[in-house]
ROBASE-944176 format. One record per atom (N, C-alpha, C, O): residue in one letter; atom name; z, y, x. Coordinates in steps of 0.05 Angstrom, whole numbers. Layout:
   residuo   atomo       up    north     east
         a      CA        Z        Y        X
...
END
This chain:
   residuo   atomo       up    north     east
         m       N     2208     2226     2036
         m      CA     2227     2217     2034
         m       C     2248     2240     2038
         m       O     2272     2235     2036
         i       N     2241     2261     2043
         i      CA     2267     2283     2039
         i       C     2260     2294     2011
         i       O     2275     2306     1996
         d       N     2235     2289     2006
         d      CA     2246     2295     1969
         d       C     2261     2279     1949
         d       O     2270     2287     1927
         l       N     2261     2247     1962
         l      CA     2277     2239     1944
         l       C     2303     2240     1950
         l       O     2322     2236     1935
         f       N     2302     2245     1973
         f      CA     2344     2262     1980
         f       C     2348     2283     1971
         f       O     2372     2285     1965
         f       N     2331     2309     1964
         f      CA     2342     2324     1947
         f       C     2342     2320     1917
         f       O     2354     2332     1899
         s       N     2321     2297     1916
         s      CA     2319     2293     1882
         s       C     2357     2281     1873
         s       O     2375     2288     1859
         w       N     2352     2264     1887
         w      CA     2379     2247     1886
         w       C     2403     2262     1891
         w       O     2423     2259     1877
         y       N     2400     2281     1915
         y      CA     2429     2299     1908
         y       C     2428     2320     1892
         y       O     2448     2326     1879
         f       N     2405     2336     1890
         f      CA     2413     2350     1867
         f       C     2414     2344     1831
         f       O     2426     2353     1812
         v       N     2400     2329     1834
         v      CA     2399     2322     1807
         v       C     2418     2296     1796
         v       O     2432     2296     1776
         e       N     2415     2272     1817
         e      CA     2419     2247     1807
         e       C     2454     2255     1806
         e       O     2466     2256     1784
         l       N     2468     2260     1833
         l      CA     2481     2256     1841
         l       C     2506     2278     1819
         l       O     2529     2272     1813
         p       N     2493     2303     1814
         p      CA     2498     2316     1794
         p       C     2512     2309     1770
         p       O     2533     2319     1763
         k       N     2501     2295     1760
         k      CA     2497     2270     1737
         k       C     2525     2253     1745
         k       O     2544     2254     1730
         q       N     2526     2242     1763
         q      CA     2543     2219     1766
         q       C     2570     2232     1767
         q       O     2589     2224     1753
         i       N     2570     2254     1788
         i      CA     2597     2267     1785
         i       C     2609     2286     1758
         i       O     2631     2295     1756
         k       N     2588     2290     1741
         k      CA     2592     2298     1710
         k       C     2601     2278     1695
         k       O     2613     2282     1674
         h       N     2593     2248     1706
         h      CA     2601     2232     1689
         h       C     2622     2221     1692
         h       O     2635     2213     1673
         v       N     2631     2219     1722
         v      CA     2661     2208     1727
         v       C     2676     2228     1715
         v       O     2695     2219     1701
         w       N     2673     2248     1715
         w      CA     2693     2273     1706
         w       C     2703     2265     1681
         w       O     2727     2259     1676
         v       N     2677     2266     1658
         v      CA     2683     2271     1629
         v       C     2697     2239     1623
         v       O     2708     2236     1601
         n       N     2696     2220     1638
         n      CA     2706     2192     1637
         n       C     2741     2200     1643
         n       O     2759     2186     1634
         y       N     2745     2219     1658
         y      CA     2770     2222     1668
         y       C     2789     2239     1645
         y       O     2813     2233     1640
         l       N     2777     2257     1633
         l      CA     2782     2277     1617
         l       C     2786     2254     1595
         l       O     2806     2256     1581
         w       N     2768     2232     1590
         w      CA     2771     2224     1557
         w       C     2790     2208     1561
         w       O     2807     2205     1543
         f       N     2793     2193     1586
         f      CA     2820     2170     1586
         f       C     2836     2186     1585
         f       O     2851     2176     1568
         f       N     2849     2212     1595
         f      CA     2874     2227     1588
         f       C     2874     2242     1565
         f       O     2894     2256     1563
         e       N     2860     2244     1547
         e      CA     2858     2251     1525
         e       C     2869     2227     1505
         e       O     2886     2230     1488
         k       N     2857     2204     1510
         k      CA     2856     2173     1492
         k       C     2900     2160     1504
         k       O     2920     2155     1491
         y       N     2894     2161     1534
         y      CA     2923     2159     1539
         y       C     2945     2177     1533
         y       O     2966     2166     1536
         f       N     2946     2201     1526
         f      CA     2970     2213     1515
         f       C     2966     2213     1492
         f       O     2985     2222     1479
         a       N     2942     2204     1475
         a      CA     2933     2212     1444
         a       C     2941     2244     1441
         a       O     2960     2252     1428
         i       N     2928     2256     1451
         i      CA     2938     2288     1445
         i       C     2923     2290     1408
         i       O     2936     2303     1392
         r       N     2907     2283     1403
         r      CA     2903     2289     1385
         r       C     2920     2279     1359
         r       O     2919     2293     1339
         e       N     2933     2257     1359
         e      CA     2950     2241     1345
         e       C     2977     2251     1343
         e       O     2991     2250     1323
         l       N     2984     2263     1368
         l      CA     3006     2281     1374
         l       C     3009     2305     1362
         l       O     3032     2310     1357
         i       N     2995     2318     1356
         i      CA     2983     2342     1342
         i       C     2981     2345     1319
         i       O     2985     2365     1306
         h       N     2968     2313     1309
         h      CA     2967     2311     1281
         h       C     2986     2303     1264
         h       O     2985     2302     1240
         d       N     3010     2297     1283
         d      CA     3041     2286     1276
         d       C     3059     2301     1285
         d       O     3082     2293     1285
         f       N     3054     2319     1291
         f      CA     3073     2329     1305
         f       C     3097     2345     1293
         f       O     3114     2358     1305
         f       N     3094     2340     1260
         f      CA     3123     2345     1251
         f       C     3139     2327     1239
         f       O     3160     2331     1226
         s       N     3119     2294     1247
         s      CA     3140     2272     1231
         s       C     3159     2263     1239
         s       O     3160     2266     1263
         p       N     3177     2252     1228
         p      CA     3199     2238     1246
         p       C     3192     2228     1260
         p       O     3168     2220     1262
         w       N     3214     2223     1279
         w      CA     3211     2201     1304
         w       C     3209     2179     1299
         w       O     3230     2170     1289
         k       N     3185     2159     1300
         k      CA     3192     2130     1299
         k       C     3191     2133     1268
         k       O     3204     2115     1257
         g       N     3178     2150     1251
         g      CA     3179     2142     1215
         g       C     3207     2139     1209
         g       O     3213     2124     1190
         l       N     3230     2152     1226
         l      CA     3253     2146     1219
         l       C     3262     2161     1200
         l       O     3267     2185     1205
         n       N     3267     2147     1169
         n      CA     3268     2169     1140
         n       C     3295     2154     1140
         n       O     3300     2130     1145
         f       N     3312     2175     1131
         f      CA     3339     2168     1122
         f       C     3342     2171     1083
         f       O     3336     2191     1070
         e       N     3349     2150     1073
         e      CA     3348     2160     1040
         e       C     3379     2150     1030
         e       O     3394     2134     1042
         r       N     3382     2164     1003
         r      CA     3405     2161      995
         r       C     3411     2133      985
         r       O     3392     2122      973
         e       N     3433     2119      986
         e      CA     3441     2099      980
         e       C     3455     2096      948
         e       O     3452     2077      933
         s       N     3467     2116      945
         s      CA     3481     2110      921
         s       C     3471     2133      899
         s       O     3458     2153      904
         v       N     3478     2124      876
         v      CA     3466     2140      848
         v       C     3471     2168      840
         v       O     3457     2185      831
         g       N     3499     2167      846
         g      CA     3508     2195      835
         g       C     3510     2217      855
         g       O     3502     2214      878
         f       N     3522     2243      847
         f      CA     3525     2258      860
         f       C     3538     2258      880
         f       O     3560     2248      877
         d       N     3533     2267      909
         d      CA     3551     2253      934
         d       C     3541     2278      951
         d       O     3522     2278      966
         f       N     3558     2298      946
         f      CA     3546     2323      974
         f       C     3547     2308     1000
         f       O     3526     2305     1013
         g       N     3574     2296     1009
         g      CA     3574     2290     1036
         g       C     3549     2268     1044
         g       O     3543     2265     1068
         e       N     3539     2255     1027
         e      CA     3520     2235     1036
         e       C     3490     2252     1024
         e       O     3470     2240     1031
         m       N     3487     2267     1015
         m      CA     3466     2284     1012
         m       C     3461     2301     1036
         m       O     3438     2305     1043
         f       N     3481     2312     1050
         f      CA     3484     2327     1073
         f       C     3480     2303     1093
         f       O     3467     2309     1112
         y       N     3485     2288     1093
         y      CA     3482     2267     1124
         y       C     3448     2262     1115
         y       O     3432     2270     1132
         v       N     3439     2254     1097
         v      CA     3416     2246     1096
         v       C     3391     2276     1097
         v       O     3367     2275     1102
         a       N     3404     2297     1093
         a      CA     3385     2316     1098
         a       C     3381     2322     1129
         a       O     3360     2325     1141
         f       N     3423     2323     1145
         f      CA     3419     2323     1164
         f       C     3403     2308     1190
         f       O     3396     2317     1212
         s       N     3400     2285     1181
         s      CA     3394     2256     1189
         s       C     3363     2263     1188
         s       O     3352     2262     1210
         n       N     3350     2267     1172
         n      CA     3315     2268     1172
         n       C     3313     2296     1192
         n       O     3301     2294     1213
         a       N     3325     2319     1185
         a      CA     3322     2335     1197
         a       C     3321     2336     1229
         a       O     3303     2347     1241
         f       N     3345     2322     1240
         f      CA     3349     2320     1269
         f       C     3319     2291     1283
         f       O     3310     2289     1306
         s       N     3312     2274     1257
         s      CA     3298     2261     1267
         s       C     3270     2272     1264
         s       O     3255     2259     1278
         r       N     3261     2289     1253
         r      CA     3238     2309     1255
         r       C     3242     2327     1273
         r       O     3220     2334     1280
         f       N     3259     2339     1287
         f      CA     3263     2358     1311
         f       C     3260     2339     1332
         f       O     3251     2350     1353
         m       N     3263     2320     1334
         m      CA     3269     2299     1359
         m       C     3245     2291     1362
         m       O     3234     2293     1384
         g       N     3231     2278     1339
         g      CA     3191     2269     1338
         g       C     3183     2297     1356
         g       O     3170     2296     1377
         m       N     3193     2324     1340
         m      CA     3173     2352     1355
         m       C     3178     2354     1378
         m       O     3160     2360     1393
         l       N     3208     2349     1391
         l      CA     3215     2350     1417
         l       C     3198     2329     1438
         l       O     3179     2336     1452
         i       N     3206     2310     1437
         i      CA     3191     2291     1452
         i       C     3160     2299     1442
         i       O     3147     2301     1463
         r       N     3148     2303     1426
         r      CA     3118     2303     1423
         r       C     3108     2332     1438
         r       O     3086     2338     1449
         t       N     3125     2343     1436
         t      CA     3123     2362     1455
         t       C     3111     2371     1483
         t       O     3093     2383     1493
         f       N     3148     2344     1492
         f      CA     3137     2343     1525
         f       C     3112     2320     1531
         f       O     3097     2320     1550
         a       N     3111     2307     1515
         a      CA     3089     2292     1517
         a       C     3055     2306     1519
         a       O     3033     2301     1529
         l       N     3067     2328     1503
         l      CA     3032     2347     1498
         l       C     3029     2362     1521
         l       O     3008     2369     1533
         a       N     3055     2368     1527
         a      CA     3058     2390     1555
         a       C     3044     2375     1580
         a       O     3027     2386     1595
         i       N     3052     2352     1583
         i      CA     3048     2330     1607
         i       C     3019     2323     1606
         i       O     3003     2327     1624
         g       N     3015     2313     1586
         g      CA     2981     2312     1576
         g       C     2964     2327     1591
         g       O     2953     2322     1612
         m       N     2963     2353     1571
         m      CA     2953     2385     1571
         m       C     2963     2393     1608
         m       O     2945     2406     1619
         i       N     2976     2390     1617
         i      CA     2982     2395     1643
         i       C     2963     2374     1662
         i       O     2953     2383     1683
         l       N     2960     2349     1655
         l      CA     2941     2338     1669
         l       C     2917     2336     1661
         l       O     2905     2321     1677
         m       N     2900     2345     1640
         m      CA     2879     2343     1628
         m       C     2871     2376     1643
         m       O     2848     2384     1645
         v       N     2887     2384     1648
         v      CA     2888     2424     1666
         v       C     2876     2405     1689
         v       O     2852     2400     1689
         l       N     2893     2396     1705
         l      CA     2889     2388     1729
         l       C     2866     2377     1728
         l       O     2851     2393     1739
         v       N     2856     2364     1724
         v      CA     2833     2344     1719
         v       C     2808     2356     1723
         v       O     2789     2354     1738
         f       N     2818     2375     1692
         f      CA     2794     2394     1690
         f       C     2796     2404     1726
         f       O     2777     2392     1736
         l       N     2806     2415     1740
         l      CA     2801     2441     1757
         l       C     2795     2419     1781
         l       O     2788     2428     1803
         a       N     2798     2392     1776
         a      CA     2796     2375     1807
         a       C     2768     2368     1794
         a       O     2755     2355     1811
         g       N     2757     2371     1776
         g      CA     2729     2362     1771
         g       C     2714     2391     1781
         g       O     2692     2390     1793
         i       N     2725     2414     1775
         i      CA     2710     2436     1786
         i       C     2701     2437     1815
         i       O     2680     2445     1825
         a       N     2732     2423     1827
         a      CA     2729     2425     1858
         a       C     2714     2407     1868
         a       O     2701     2409     1889
         s       N     2714     2384     1852
         s      CA     2696     2367     1863
         s       C     2665     2368     1867
         s       O     2650     2357     1883
         f       N     2661     2385     1847
         f      CA     2633     2403     1846
         f       C     2621     2427     1869
         f       O     2599     2433     1878
         l       N     2649     2437     1871
         l      CA     2641     2457     1889
         l       C     2645     2448     1917
         l       O     2632     2458     1934
         i       N     2666     2425     1924
         i      CA     2661     2408     1949
         i       C     2631     2398     1951
         i       O     2616     2400     1970
         w       N     2627     2388     1930
         w      CA     2598     2374     1937
         w       C     2582     2398     1946
         w       O     2567     2396     1965
         a       N     2584     2417     1933
         a      CA     2554     2440     1932
         a       C     2555     2444     1975
         a       O     2537     2443     1993
         m       N     2584     2448     1976
         m      CA     2587     2459     1994
         m       C     2583     2440     2018
         m       O     2580     2447     2042
         f       N     2583     2414     2009
         f      CA     2585     2394     2031
         f       C     2553     2402     2045
         f       O     2556     2412     2067
         l       N     2531     2400     2039
         l      CA     2506     2396     2046
         l       C     2503     2427     2065
         l       O     2494     2427     2088
         f       N     2511     2448     2054
         f      CA     2513     2468     2072
         f       C     2537     2463     2100
         f       O     2531     2472     2122
         a       N     2557     2453     2097
         a      CA     2574     2451     2121
         a       C     2558     2423     2144
         a       O     2563     2418     2168
         l       N     2543     2414     2129
         l      CA     2526     2393     2149
         l       C     2506     2396     2162
         l       O     2500     2381     2181
         v       N     2489     2425     2152
         v      CA     2468     2436     2161
         v       C     2485     2454     2180
         v       O     2481     2450     2204
         f       N     2504     2475     2172
         f      CA     2520     2490     2199
         f       C     2534     2473     2214
         f       O     2538     2480     2238
         a       N     2543     2453     2208
         a      CA     2555     2429     2238
         a       C     2525     2420     2260
         a       O     2525     2418     2284
         f       N     2504     2416     2243
         f      CA     2485     2411     2263
         f       C     2471     2427     2278
         f       O     2460     2420     2299
         f       N     2472     2453     2268
         f      CA     2455     2473     2281
         f       C     2481     2481     2309
         f       O     2477     2484     2333
         k       N     2506     2483     2294
         k      CA     2529     2495     2316
         k       C     2529     2467     2336
         k       O     2533     2471     2360
         g       N     2525     2440     2328
         g      CA     2523     2424     2354
         g       C     2502     2434     2366
         g       O     2507     2447     2386
         f       N     2481     2432     2361
         f      CA     2455     2436     2372
         f       C     2466     2462     2397
         f       O     2459     2461     2420
         q       N     2480     2478     2387
         q      CA     2471     2504     2397
         q       C     2490     2495     2422
         q       O     2485     2500     2446
         l       N     2514     2479     2412
         l      CA     2534     2480     2447
         l       C     2525     2464     2454
         l       O     2539     2457     2473
         l       N     2501     2443     2452
         l      CA     2489     2426     2465
         l       C     2469     2441     2485
         l       O     2464     2431     2507
         l       N     2458     2466     2477
         l      CA     2439     2487     2487
         l       C     2455     2502     2514
         l       O     2443     2510     2534
         s       N     2485     2505     2508
         s      CA     2503     2519     2524
         s       C     2513     2499     2538
         s       O     2522     2513     2556
         l       N     2519     2480     2543
         l      CA     2522     2474     2567
         l       C     2521     2474     2590
         l       O     2497     2473     2598
         p       N     2546     2473     2613
         p      CA     2530     2483     2634
         p       C     2514     2470     2660
         p       O     2526     2450     2666
         g       N     2497     2473     2673
         g      CA     2476     2458     2682
         g       C     2447     2465     2676
         g       O     2430     2458     2691
         k       N     2443     2477     2654
         k      CA     2417     2479     2653
         k       C     2403     2508     2654
         k       O     2379     2509     2653
END
């Protein structure tokens, strides 16, 4: 029975913790579309492109189209930067939480054994013995 416990605690449980940890990392990577945001970083916001409507030379319209397209790309970069920052911060937090869960899991058995012996020691030191 003890060998089954140690097999579960030191083999199966770490696999399950790792599986849950990787699933959370995968979820946040997909939820924030990190790869897509990096791939489309310089694309215009929502694909909003401006084109000239007239055929002749009109400096005002050319300036308007160039400025609008540059502004659309700038807004896309700005919004994607915030989304990437939030996504990356959350992924780092999930990564650190996974490490913390492994450390807590590893320390739990030692804490349990320590608490058992400390409780036994307290029982032996009761008055009246």
